[in-house]
Structures are given as structure tokens and as C-alpha cells.
C-alpha positions as CSV (number, residue, x, y, z in Angstrom):
1,X,0.0,0.0,0.1
2,X,2.8,2.4,0.8
3,X,4.6,2.1,-2.5
4,X,1.1,2.7,-4.3
5,X,0.5,5.8,-2.2
6,X,4.0,7.1,-2.9
7,X,3.5,6.5,-6.6
8,X,0.0,8.1,-6.3
9,X,1.5,11.1,-4.6
10,X,4.3,11.6,-7.2
11,X,1.7,11.4,-10.0
12,X,-0.3,14.1,-8.1
13,X,2.7,16.4,-7.9
14,X,3.7,15.9,-11.5
15,X,0.0,16.8,-12.4
16,X,0.5,19.9,-10.0
17,X,3.5,21.0,-11.6
18,X,2.2,20.7,-15.1
19,X,-0.9,22.7,-13.8
20,X,1.5,25.3,-12.4
21,X,3.2,25.9,-15.7
22,X,0.2,25.8,-17.8
23,X,-2.3,27.4,-15.6
24,X,-4.0,30.4,-16.8
25,X,-3.1,29.7,-20.6
26,X,-6.6,28.8,-21.8
27,X,-10.1,28.0,-20.9
28,X,-9.4,24.4,-22.2
29,X,-6.6,23.9,-19.9
30,X,-8.7,25.1,-16.9
31,X,-11.5,22.6,-17.9
32,X,-8.9,19.8,-18.2
33,X,-7.3,20.3,-14.9
34,X,-10.7,20.6,-13.3
35,X,-11.4,17.0,-14.4
36,X,-8.1,15.9,-13.3
37,X,-8.8,17.4,-10.0
38,X,-12.1,15.6,-9.6
39,X,-10.3,12.3,-10.5
40,X,-7.5,12.7,-8.1
41,X,-10.1,13.3,-5.3
42,X,-11.9,10.1,-6.2
43,X,-8.8,7.8,-6.5
44,X,-6.1,9.5,-4.3
45,X,-8.1,10.9,-1.4
46,X,-8.1,14.4,0.1
47,X,-4.9,14.2,2.1
48,X,-2.7,13.8,-0.9
49,X,-4.6,16.6,-2.7
50,X,-4.1,19.0,0.4
51,X,-0.4,18.2,0.2
52,X,-0.3,18.9,-3.4
53,X,-2.1,22.3,-2.9
54,X,0.3,23.2,-0.2
55,X,3.3,22.3,-2.5
56,X,1.6,24.5,-5.2
57,X,1.3,27.5,-2.8
58,X,5.0,27.1,-2.2
59,X,6.1,27.0,-5.8
60,X,3.8,29.7,-7.0
61,X,5.9,32.4,-5.5
62,X,9.0,31.3,-7.4
63,X,7.5,30.9,-10.9
64,X,4.3,32.8,-11.2
65,X,4.2,36.6,-11.7
66,X,3.8,38.4,-8.3
67,X,0.3,40.0,-7.8
68,X,0.1,43.7,-8.8
69,X,2.2,45.6,-6.4
70,X,-0.4,48.3,-5.8
71,X,-2.5,48.3,-2.7
72,X,-5.8,50.1,-2.4
73,X,-4.2,53.4,-1.4
74,X,-1.7,53.3,-4.2
75,X,-4.2,52.5,-6.8
76,X,-6.2,55.6,-5.5
77,X,-3.0,57.9,-5.9
78,X,-2.1,56.6,-9.4
79,X,-2.9,59.0,-12.3
80,X,-2.7,58.0,-16.0
81,X,-0.7,60.0,-18.2
82,X,-3.7,61.5,-19.8
83,X,-5.1,62.7,-16.5
84,X,-1.6,64.3,-15.4
85,X,-1.5,66.0,-18.8
86,X,-5.0,67.5,-18.4
87,X,-4.5,68.6,-15.0
88,X,-1.3,70.3,-15.9
89,X,-2.6,72.1,-18.9
90,X,-5.5,73.4,-16.8
91,X,-3.1,74.7,-14.2
92,X,-1.3,76.5,-16.8
93,X,-4.2,78.2,-18.1
94,X,-4.8,79.8,-14.7
95,X,-1.0,80.9,-14.4
96,X,0.9,84.0,-15.6
97,X,4.7,84.6,-15.9
98,X,5.9,87.8,-14.5
99,X,9.3,89.6,-15.1
100,X,10.2,91.2,-11.7
101,X,12.8,93.9,-10.6
102,X,15.9,92.8,-8.9
103,X,15.1,94.3,-5.4
104,X,11.7,92.9,-4.3
105,X,9.9,91.9,-1.2
106,X,7.9,88.8,-1.8
107,X,5.2,89.5,0.7
108,X,4.4,92.9,-0.8
109,X,4.3,91.4,-4.3
110,X,1.9,88.6,-3.3
111,X,-0.3,91.1,-1.7
112,X,-0.5,93.3,-4.8
113,X,-1.3,90.1,-6.9
114,X,-3.8,88.8,-4.6
115,X,-6.0,91.6,-5.3
116,X,-7.2,89.9,-8.4
117,X,-7.8,86.6,-6.8
118,X,-6.7,83.8,-4.5
119,X,-3.3,82.8,-5.4
120,X,-2.8,78.9,-5.2
121,X,0.9,78.8,-6.0
122,X,3.7,81.1,-6.7
123,X,7.5,80.5,-7.1
124,X,10.5,82.6,-8.2
125,X,13.5,81.8,-10.5
126,X,16.4,83.5,-11.9
127,X,17.3,83.4,-15.7
128,X,19.1,86.6,-16.9
129,X,16.6,88.4,-14.6
130,X,14.0,87.5,-12.0
131,X,10.7,85.8,-12.9
132,X,7.6,84.8,-10.9
133,X,5.2,82.1,-12.0
134,X,2.0,82.7,-10.3
135,X,-1.0,80.3,-10.3
136,X,-4.4,81.6,-9.4
137,X,-7.1,79.4,-8.1
138,X,-9.7,80.7,-10.7
139,X,-9.2,81.5,-14.3
140,X,-11.3,84.6,-13.8
141,X,-8.4,86.2,-12.1
142,X,-6.4,86.2,-15.3
143,X,-9.1,88.4,-16.8
144,X,-9.1,90.7,-13.8
145,X,-5.3,91.0,-13.9
146,X,-5.3,91.9,-17.5
147,X,-7.8,94.7,-16.9
148,X,-5.2,96.3,-14.6
149,X,-2.3,95.9,-16.9
150,X,-1.0,98.8,-19.1
151,X,0.2,98.6,-22.6
152,X,3.8,100.1,-22.9
153,X,3.7,102.8,-25.6
154,X,7.1,104.4,-25.6
155,X,10.9,103.4,-25.7
156,X,12.0,102.5,-22.3
157,X,15.1,104.5,-22.9
158,X,13.3,107.6,-23.6
159,X,11.5,109.7,-21.3
160,X,7.6,109.8,-21.9
161,X,6.3,112.9,-23.6
162,X,9.8,113.8,-25.4
163,X,10.4,114.2,-29.1
164,X,12.7,111.1,-28.9
165,X,10.0,108.9,-27.5
166,X,7.5,109.9,-30.2
167,X,9.8,109.8,-33.3
168,X,12.4,107.2,-32.3
169,X,10.5,105.0,-29.8
170,X,9.7,101.3,-30.3
171,X,6.2,100.8,-31.7
172,X,4.6,97.8,-29.8
173,X,2.6,95.1,-31.2
174,X,-0.6,95.1,-29.1
175,X,-1.0,91.4,-28.5
176,X,-1.8,90.6,-24.9
177,X,-0.3,87.6,-23.4
178,X,0.2,86.2,-20.0
179,X,3.9,87.3,-20.1
180,X,3.9,90.4,-18.0
181,X,6.3,92.8,-16.4
182,X,6.1,94.2,-12.8
183,X,7.3,97.7,-12.2
184,X,8.2,99.2,-8.9
185,X,7.0,102.7,-8.5
186,X,8.7,103.4,-5.2
187,X,11.3,102.1,-2.8
188,X,11.1,98.4,-1.6
189,X,9.2,98.3,1.7
190,X,10.5,95.7,4.0
191,X,13.6,93.5,3.6
192,X,14.3,92.6,0.0
193,X,15.0,88.9,-0.6
194,X,13.7,86.0,-2.6
195,X,14.3,82.2,-2.8
196,X,14.9,81.0,-6.2
197,X,13.9,77.6,-7.6
198,X,16.8,76.0,-9.7
199,X,16.1,75.5,-13.4
200,X,19.4,73.7,-14.3
201,X,21.5,71.0,-12.9
202,X,24.3,71.4,-10.7
203,X,28.0,71.2,-12.4
204,X,29.3,67.8,-12.6
205,X,32.2,68.5,-10.4
206,X,29.9,69.3,-7.6
207,X,27.8,66.2,-8.3
208,X,30.7,64.0,-8.1
209,X,31.7,65.5,-4.8
210,X,28.2,65.1,-3.5
211,X,27.9,61.4,-4.6
212,X,31.4,60.7,-3.1
213,X,30.0,61.3,0.5
214,X,27.2,58.8,0.1
215,X,27.6,55.3,1.8
216,X,26.6,53.0,-1.1
217,X,26.3,53.0,-4.8
218,X,22.5,52.5,-4.5
219,X,22.3,55.7,-2.5
220,X,24.4,57.5,-5.0
221,X,22.1,56.4,-7.8
222,X,19.1,57.8,-5.8
223,X,21.0,61.1,-5.1
224,X,21.8,61.7,-8.7
225,X,18.3,61.1,-9.8
226,X,16.9,63.7,-7.1
227,X,19.6,66.2,-8.1
228,X,18.9,65.8,-11.8
229,X,15.2,65.1,-12.4
230,X,12.6,68.0,-13.2
231,X,11.3,69.6,-10.1
232,X,7.6,70.5,-9.7
233,X,8.4,74.1,-10.3
234,X,10.3,73.3,-13.5
235,X,7.4,71.1,-14.7
236,X,4.9,73.9,-14.0
237,X,7.1,76.4,-16.0
238,X,7.2,74.1,-18.9
239,X,3.2,73.7,-19.2
240,X,3.0,77.5,-18.8
241,X,5.3,78.1,-21.8
242,X,3.2,75.7,-23.8
243,X,0.1,77.6,-22.7
244,X,1.5,80.9,-23.9
245,X,2.3,79.4,-27.2
246,X,-1.3,78.0,-27.3
247,X,-2.6,81.6,-27.0
248,X,-0.9,82.5,-30.2
249,X,-2.0,79.4,-32.1
250,X,-5.5,79.6,-31.0
251,X,-5.7,83.0,-32.8
252,X,-5.8,80.8,-36.1
253,X,-7.0,77.6,-34.8
254,X,-9.6,78.0,-31.8
255,X,-9.8,74.8,-29.7
256,X,-6.3,73.6,-30.6
257,X,-4.0,72.6,-27.7
258,X,-0.2,73.0,-27.4
259,X,1.2,70.3,-25.0
260,X,4.6,69.2,-24.2
261,X,6.0,65.6,-24.9
262,X,9.3,63.8,-24.6
263,X,11.5,64.3,-21.7
264,X,9.5,67.2,-20.1
265,X,6.7,64.7,-19.3
266,X,7.8,61.2,-19.7
267,X,9.4,61.3,-16.2
268,X,13.0,61.0,-17.6
269,X,13.7,64.7,-18.1
270,X,16.5,66.6,-16.3
271,X,16.6,70.1,-15.3
272,X,17.3,72.4,-18.2
273,X,16.5,70.0,-20.9
274,X,14.8,71.0,-24.1
275,X,11.1,71.6,-24.4
276,X,9.3,69.5,-27.2
277,X,5.8,70.9,-28.0
278,X,3.1,69.3,-29.9
279,X,0.3,71.3,-31.7
280,X,-2.8,69.1,-31.2
281,X,-5.6,69.8,-33.7
282,X,-7.3,66.4,-33.2
283,X,-9.5,67.7,-30.3
284,X,-11.1,70.6,-32.3
285,X,-14.9,70.0,-32.4
286,X,-16.8,69.1,-35.5
287,X,-14.8,66.1,-36.5
288,X,-16.7,62.8,-37.3
289,X,-20.0,64.6,-36.4
290,X,-23.2,62.6,-37.1
291,X,-25.4,64.3,-39.6
292,X,-29.2,64.2,-39.5
293,X,-30.9,61.8,-41.9
294,X,-33.3,64.6,-43.2
295,X,-33.4,68.4,-43.0
296,X,-30.5,70.7,-43.1
297,X,-26.8,70.6,-41.9
298,X,-23.9,72.9,-41.9
299,X,-20.2,72.6,-42.7
300,X,-17.4,74.7,-42.5
301,X,-15.8,75.9,-45.6
302,X,-11.9,75.0,-45.4
303,X,-9.0,74.9,-47.6
304,X,-8.1,71.3,-48.7
305,X,-4.7,69.7,-49.7
306,X,-4.0,66.2,-50.9
307,X,-1.0,65.8,-48.8
308,X,-1.2,65.8,-45.0
309,X,2.5,66.7,-44.8
310,X,2.0,69.9,-46.8
311,X,-1.0,70.8,-44.6
312,X,1.4,70.4,-41.6
313,X,4.0,72.5,-43.2
314,X,1.7,75.3,-44.0
315,X,0.3,75.3,-40.5
316,X,3.9,75.4,-38.8
317,X,4.9,78.1,-41.4
318,X,2.1,80.4,-40.2
319,X,2.7,79.5,-36.5
320,X,6.4,80.1,-36.9
321,X,5.7,83.6,-38.4
322,X,3.3,84.5,-35.5
323,X,5.8,83.3,-32.9
324,X,8.5,85.5,-34.6
325,X,6.4,88.6,-34.8
326,X,4.1,88.3,-31.9
327,X,5.6,86.1,-29.3
328,X,7.0,88.1,-26.7
329,X,10.3,86.6,-25.3
330,X,10.7,84.2,-28.4
331,X,13.9,84.7,-30.3
332,X,15.8,82.9,-32.8
333,X,12.8,81.6,-34.8
334,X,13.8,78.9,-37.3
335,X,11.4,77.0,-39.5
336,X,12.6,73.5,-40.4
337,X,9.7,72.4,-42.5
338,X,11.6,69.9,-44.7
339,X,12.8,67.6,-42.1
340,X,11.2,64.1,-41.6
341,X,9.2,65.6,-38.9
342,X,8.6,69.4,-39.7
343,X,9.2,71.7,-36.8
344,X,9.5,75.4,-35.7
345,X,12.7,75.9,-33.3
346,X,13.1,79.0,-31.2
347,X,14.5,80.1,-27.7
348,X,12.1,81.2,-25.0
349,X,14.2,83.9,-23.1
350,X,12.1,84.2,-20.0
351,X,12.3,80.5,-19.2
352,X,15.6,79.7,-20.9
353,X,14.1,76.8,-22.8
354,X,15.1,75.7,-26.2
355,X,11.8,74.9,-27.8
356,X,10.7,72.6,-30.8
357,X,7.2,73.0,-32.0
358,X,5.8,70.0,-34.1
359,X,2.4,69.1,-35.4
360,X,1.0,65.8,-36.5
361,X,3.5,63.9,-34.5
362,X,1.1,61.6,-32.7
363,X,3.5,58.5,-32.6
364,X,5.9,60.6,-30.4
365,X,3.1,61.2,-28.1
366,X,2.5,57.5,-27.7
367,X,6.2,56.9,-27.1
368,X,6.2,59.6,-24.4
369,X,3.2,57.8,-22.7
370,X,5.0,54.5,-23.0
371,X,8.1,55.7,-21.2
372,X,6.1,57.4,-18.6
373,X,4.2,54.0,-18.0
374,X,7.5,52.2,-17.6
375,X,8.8,54.8,-15.1
376,X,5.7,54.6,-13.1
377,X,5.7,51.0,-13.0
378,X,9.1,50.5,-11.3
379,X,11.1,53.1,-9.5
380,X,14.5,51.4,-10.4
381,X,14.0,52.1,-14.2
382,X,14.1,55.9,-13.8
383,X,17.0,55.6,-11.3
384,X,19.0,53.5,-13.8
385,X,18.0,55.9,-16.9
386,X,19.3,59.0,-15.0
387,X,22.5,57.4,-13.9
388,X,23.4,55.9,-17.4
389,X,22.1,59.4,-19.2
390,X,24.5,61.2,-17.0
391,X,27.3,59.0,-17.5
392,X,26.7,59.2,-21.2
393,X,26.7,63.0,-21.4
394,X,29.8,63.3,-19.2
395,X,31.7,61.1,-21.6
396,X,30.2,62.6,-24.8
397,X,28.2,59.6,-25.8
398,X,25.1,62.0,-26.1
399,X,25.1,65.5,-27.1
400,X,22.6,68.4,-27.4
401,X,24.1,69.0,-30.8
402,X,22.6,66.9,-33.7
403,X,25.1,64.4,-35.1
404,X,26.3,60.9,-35.1
405,X,25.9,60.5,-31.3
406,X,23.5,58.2,-29.6
407,X,20.4,60.2,-28.7
408,X,18.7,60.2,-25.1
409,X,15.7,58.3,-26.5
410,X,17.8,55.6,-28.0
411,X,19.9,55.2,-24.7
412,X,16.6,55.2,-22.7
413,X,15.3,52.3,-25.0
414,X,18.5,50.4,-24.5
415,X,18.1,50.7,-20.7
416,X,14.6,49.3,-21.1
417,X,15.7,46.5,-23.4
418,X,18.3,45.5,-20.8
419,X,15.8,45.5,-17.9
420,X,13.6,43.2,-20.1
421,X,16.5,40.9,-20.7
422,X,17.2,39.9,-17.0
423,X,16.7,36.4,-16.0
424,X,13.7,37.7,-14.0
425,X,12.5,40.6,-16.1
426,X,12.1,43.8,-14.3
427,X,9.5,45.2,-16.8
428,X,7.2,43.5,-19.3
429,X,7.6,43.7,-23.2
430,X,5.4,46.1,-25.2
431,X,3.7,43.2,-26.8
432,X,2.7,42.1,-23.1
433,X,1.4,45.6,-22.6
434,X,-0.6,45.3,-25.6
435,X,-2.3,42.2,-24.5
436,X,-3.4,43.9,-21.3
437,X,-5.1,46.7,-23.3
438,X,-8.8,47.2,-23.3
439,X,-11.1,48.7,-25.8
440,X,-10.4,52.3,-24.5
441,X,-6.8,51.8,-25.0
442,X,-7.1,51.1,-28.7
443,X,-4.7,53.3,-30.8
444,X,-3.8,53.0,-34.5
445,X,-1.8,55.9,-35.9
446,X,-1.1,56.2,-39.6
447,X,-1.4,52.3,-39.9
448,X,0.8,51.5,-36.9
449,X,-0.7,49.7,-33.9
450,X,0.2,51.9,-31.0
451,X,-2.1,50.1,-28.5
452,X,-0.9,49.3,-24.9
453,X,-2.6,49.3,-21.5
454,X,-2.7,52.8,-20.0
455,X,-3.4,51.8,-16.4
456,X,-0.3,50.6,-14.6
457,X,-2.3,49.1,-11.9
458,X,-3.4,46.4,-14.2
459,X,0.4,45.2,-14.8
460,X,1.7,42.5,-12.7
461,X,5.6,42.2,-12.2
462,X,7.5,39.2,-11.7
463,X,9.2,39.8,-8.4
464,X,12.7,41.0,-9.6
465,X,14.6,41.9,-6.4
466,X,17.9,43.0,-8.0
467,X,19.3,46.3,-6.4
468,X,20.0,49.4,-8.6
469,X,23.7,48.9,-7.9
470,X,23.6,45.5,-9.2
471,X,21.6,46.6,-12.3
472,X,24.1,49.4,-13.1
473,X,27.1,47.1,-13.0
474,X,25.3,44.6,-15.1
475,X,24.2,47.2,-17.6
476,X,27.8,48.1,-18.5
477,X,28.7,44.4,-18.6
478,X,25.8,43.6,-20.9
479,X,26.3,46.2,-23.4
480,X,30.2,45.8,-23.3
481,X,29.6,42.4,-24.9
482,X,26.5,42.9,-26.9
483,X,26.7,41.6,-30.5
484,X,25.9,45.0,-32.2
485,X,27.3,43.6,-35.5
486,X,24.6,41.0,-35.8
487,X,21.7,41.9,-33.5
488,X,18.8,44.5,-33.2
489,X,17.3,45.8,-30.0
490,X,13.5,45.5,-29.9
491,X,11.6,46.3,-26.8
492,X,8.4,45.0,-28.3
493,X,9.5,41.6,-28.2
494,X,12.1,41.9,-25.4
495,X,14.7,39.8,-27.2
496,X,17.5,40.2,-29.7
497,X,16.8,39.9,-33.4
498,X,18.9,39.8,-36.6
499,X,19.5,43.2,-37.9
500,X,17.3,44.0,-40.9
501,X,19.8,46.7,-42.3
502,X,23.6,47.2,-42.4
503,X,23.7,49.9,-39.7
504,X,26.2,50.1,-36.9
505,X,23.3,50.3,-34.3
506,X,19.9,49.1,-34.8
507,X,17.1,50.0,-32.4
508,X,13.8,49.3,-33.6
509,X,11.1,52.0,-33.1
510,X,8.6,50.7,-30.7
511,X,5.7,51.7,-32.7
512,X,7.0,52.0,-36.3
513,X,8.9,48.7,-36.7
514,X,10.3,49.9,-40.1
515,X,12.3,52.6,-38.5
516,X,15.6,52.5,-36.9
517,X,15.9,55.2,-34.2
518,X,19.5,55.0,-34.1
519,X,20.3,55.3,-37.7
520,X,22.3,58.3,-37.2
521,X,24.9,56.5,-35.1
522,X,28.2,55.7,-36.9
523,X,30.8,53.0,-36.2
524,X,33.1,55.4,-34.4
525,X,30.5,56.6,-31.7
526,X,29.2,53.0,-31.1
527,X,32.8,51.8,-30.6
528,X,33.3,54.5,-28.1
529,X,30.1,53.5,-26.2
530,X,31.2,49.8,-26.1
531,X,34.7,50.7,-25.0
532,X,33.4,53.0,-22.2
533,X,30.9,50.3,-21.1
534,X,33.8,47.9,-20.8
535,X,35.9,50.3,-18.8
536,X,33.1,51.3,-16.6
537,X,32.2,47.5,-15.9
538,X,35.9,47.1,-15.0
539,X,36.0,49.9,-12.7
540,X,32.9,48.9,-10.8
541,X,34.6,45.3,-10.3
542,X,37.6,46.8,-8.4
543,X,37.3,46.2,-4.7
544,X,38.7,49.8,-3.8
545,X,35.9,51.3,-6.0
546,X,33.1,49.5,-4.3
547,X,33.3,51.3,-1.0
548,X,33.7,54.9,0.2
549,X,37.3,55.8,1.1
550,X,38.0,57.9,4.3
551,X,39.2,61.4,3.6
552,X,42.6,62.5,5.1
553,X,40.9,65.3,7.3
554,X,37.7,66.9,8.2
555,X,38.2,69.4,5.5
556,X,39.5,66.9,2.8
557,X,37.3,66.1,0.0
558,X,36.0,62.5,-0.4
559,X,37.9,60.4,-3.0
560,X,35.3,59.7,-5.9
561,X,34.3,56.0,-5.8
562,X,31.5,53.9,-7.2
563,X,29.1,56.0,-9.5
564,X,31.0,59.2,-8.8
565,X,34.3,57.7,-10.3
566,X,32.3,56.9,-13.4
567,X,31.3,60.6,-13.9
568,X,34.9,61.9,-14.2
569,X,35.3,63.2,-17.7
570,X,37.0,60.9,-20.1
571,X,40.5,62.7,-20.1
572,X,42.4,64.8,-17.7
573,X,44.5,67.9,-18.5
574,X,47.3,65.7,-19.9
575,X,45.0,63.7,-22.0
576,X,45.1,60.5,-19.9
577,X,42.0,58.8,-18.8
578,X,41.6,58.8,-15.0
579,X,41.1,55.0,-14.9
580,X,44.3,54.6,-17.0
581,X,46.3,56.8,-14.6
582,X,45.0,54.5,-11.7
583,X,46.1,51.6,-13.4
584,X,49.5,53.0,-14.1
585,X,50.1,53.9,-10.5
586,X,49.0,50.6,-9.6
587,X,51.7,49.0,-11.9
588,X,54.3,51.3,-10.5
589,X,53.7,50.3,-6.9
590,X,53.9,46.7,-7.9
591,X,57.2,47.4,-9.7
592,X,58.6,49.1,-6.7
593,X,57.7,46.0,-4.4
594,X,59.3,43.8,-6.9
595,X,62.6,45.7,-6.9
596,X,62.7,45.9,-3.2
597,X,62.3,42.3,-3.0
598,X,65.1,41.6,-5.3
599,X,67.4,43.9,-3.5
600,X,66.6,42.2,-0.4
601,X,67.4,38.7,-2.0
602,X,70.9,40.2,-3.2
603,X,71.9,41.3,0.3
């Protein structure tokens, strides 16, 4: 009897393991296992089945995906990409940007501005002058503020009423925007002084010093992200600049929306990054309107063109002229209409942003939402991306100047692909996200399926417990040995594929599979990237570089170690790489020990 029971228990365990690996695959499998369970109950008894269920519970934590990591409170706090965008745009419509005099008392200024309504938020920053971003609680306050704002009519360098002010003064363009100037008509009452919010990152040398004082590489990664990521104030300013451009575009296209995309809103932008803007005309009412079956109906008379690209170029050309002639604070306007994605480029002086305005670039919006989703799903994603991006910029792997360099978007996709390729994936593939999508998530743009689930709380992760430190070390090792000559990077499938074209680096566009987002990268730049990955991997494997080193005194600076050592520029003043100089010093010390040993043997 005992051998039979043991045999039956083994059979039950085998059936349990089969069910474990096949469970949830199909309704047919569920039906089959339901029948098997019934037979096991009849022939083996309840004790064996109970033991099998207990064994199943122990193994499921090792093989099955961990349940969604969001509790009830976290689910309530989570906001989708679209919800965040809508709220930010609404806040921007209730805000103004004010140029302020140098000596200013914040309390007095807020008291003056509060006469027009309740101020919900206000902060100051410095960028070739002092500026204030003021958010009112009600949009009606903006109208009240405009009523009490004067139009300048004379040259500021000429005294009012003089002949010079009449004959040689600047003639103003009477376009009323929400970019205002605050004038002080008397001495400052009270103590002058403002607290400015940073709009750019700290210098790399100060960052290295700050990271060197941390106690672990994991803490260094977190500190870098906190020092570089966009602040709440910088994000508000970016949406406000979009809203100011929206006022100009709405003069020609009522109900249009100018919204930011890219690094400004995907969660991976750093302080001072460029501002990419999208002129959204899809939300204009009247599209796809159901016409009555009888009676009358009205339609707008509109110009038509057989090329959507030509329409986009014409729209951007007009908007570019308006920004150039009527956009206060917008300088250096350049219309780049023959590019693959036509755009208008300019600098917004009050904010200090380099701006790119595009239209009909819907795929880029979906790419922005996808990166936002990955960042919200797992905190380590953003931390690793910030660390790798900072490392790449310090060593010249990426650049703000167009050329053969790897772009930030390509580098971010490489990080996502690496995280998908872990033995236990940290993030799911795009195909998996598409499988979780519901009817409301359906999105097809220009024949490209851009569908994926928009609610991160529906995504279950698989319990990857690797630290950010381990992921950073393995990232450099992964790409230091990656077969770029044969393989392509594809985050839709989450695995390497044979390169479809003869390009040094091939990274498939997540939504436009025929495009290579890294086609601009040449062999030299890819070789530099691989070499730096190998050197960084070697540095992080050295014992003396994996723990903080004690400083010589209280006032001495900590020696760069860990992530801080990777952020030292590639060459010193003598043209020697810091890691090469360390290796040289190490070899010299070894040679000295060998010589002293030989001399002692001779004696």
C-alpha cells in the first residue's frame, strides 16, 4: 500500500507542476485540470490533494508573476498619463509669468497680485533676470489681472512725452499675453530677498563631490536622480510656456492645444532639458459629427490639400511667423519644414528653454506615454536611466547638438531592453502591455498599432529583487559584450533579433517597426560606447572602488568612488584617462615592491 501511495503522490505532484506551468493559458486547460482534480479526489483521497495544494502554494511564489504591487491606497493615488496632462494644462491656463525687478519683497508682491484673486501657487526663479510664476485658483483672476495691466507705448530708454519717445521710440505690437512685467513705482518696503527655484542641474564636479560622500552605490544612484530630475516648479513652467504658445496658435485654430511631450513629461527629463511641444488639432470639435438623416446641416468651408505633410508644413509656417512677430520673449525662430518631422525651433528667453514645436506627431506622443508608464511601474527604471544618461553625457556619448551621437531616447530604449532581458524581467515587453489593453486603449496611428494598457495598476510584475547597484554594474557588462554587429534591439519582443539593415546600431522604433531610431549613429560613436561600457564595468569590479574611502581630514574632499568615479570626464588635463592613470600608478607600486624584494635577496 505504501508504494502505491507514494506513486500516487508523485503522480499528483507531477500533475500539479504541469498545472502550475500551464495554468491560466486557456479555458481548455482550466477545464482539463478541473476534471483531473475530480479524478484525483476520487482515487487518491483528500490528504494527498491537500499536500499537493500546499506544495503548489510554495512554488507559485517562485515561478508565477507576483500579484500587482499596488494596494488600495496606491491605486487611488496613481494617475494616468492623460489625467496628469489634462490637470497640468488646466493649471497652466490659470497661471501667468511675470518679469520682476531685482530688489523685491515677496510678501508685498503677493499682496498686490492677490487683489485679483486667490493665489494657489507662486515661485520665483532667476534666468537673466528675476521671474515669478503665479498660479491663481480661478481662471477669472487672469481676466481681472489683464484689466489692470497697461500697454507700453514708448521706448523705455526715452522719457515719456519727449520728441525722442515719439519719433524714435519702439512701436509695440498690441498682442496681450500672460507674459507680464512688474514695475516698482517706489522704494522697496521691508527686507528685499527671494528664494529662487533651480532650473538647471548642478555642475558635474559638484555632483561627483556630492555622490562621493554617500555610503553606497545604491544611494548614489538615488541622489543623482533627485539632483537631476525635473522639479515640480520646472514642470509647471514648461506647461506654462506651452500655454503661452497656445494663446498664439488659438488665434488661427480655436480649440487647439499645445502640449509638451518627450523628456519634459515622460518622467526621465532633467533640469534644463529642451522643451518639445506638440500642436494638437485633433481635439477641435466638429470632426466625425453625425449628420441628421433629413433636414439641413452645416459644414465649415475650409482649404484642402491632398498631402497631410503639406498641410502640416503650412500650419507650422504660419505659426512660426506668428511666434517670430508676436511671441514676446521668443527669439531665434527657425522654420525647419523639410525635415522628416517638420518643426519650428526657437528660444524662449524668459524661461531659458530651447523649444521645438511640431504638429501631426502623434506617434511621439504615444512613445512619451509608454516611457511614462515604464517609469511609473518601477522606481528602479527611472533611477537607472538617470544614472546612465548622466554617465553618457559626461563622456560625450550623447550631445545636445545633432550628429552621429546616440540620442537620449535611444539610450533610454537600451536601458528598457536591458531590464527586459534579466533572468527575471524587471519590466514587461510592449507586446505584453498590448495584450493587457482594453477597448479604450485602442490606438492606431497612420497604420501603426500603438495600443498598450494605460493603467499601470493592471500590470503585474515578476518579483525581480535586484538592487539598482547590481543593475548598473550589469548594464555596462551587458552592452560591453552585446553583438551589435549582428543583433537588433527590440523592446516590443524583449529579445535580440537579426539586424534588418546594415547599420552599426539598430534599435527598432517601438511603434514604427520599419524605422531605426539610431540610424544616425556611426561606427566610431558605437565603438566609443562599447569601450566605455567595458571600462566602466571594469572599474565597478575593483574592490577599492566599491566602498567609500576615508578622507585625509575633516576638510578633505572624499575620493570619488562607485558611480562618482564613472562621472569623471574621459580625459584629464594631460590627455590621460583617470582609470588609466590609476592602473599606471598600481603597476608602478607593484614594480617598486618587486625591485625592493630583489634587492633584499641580493643582500
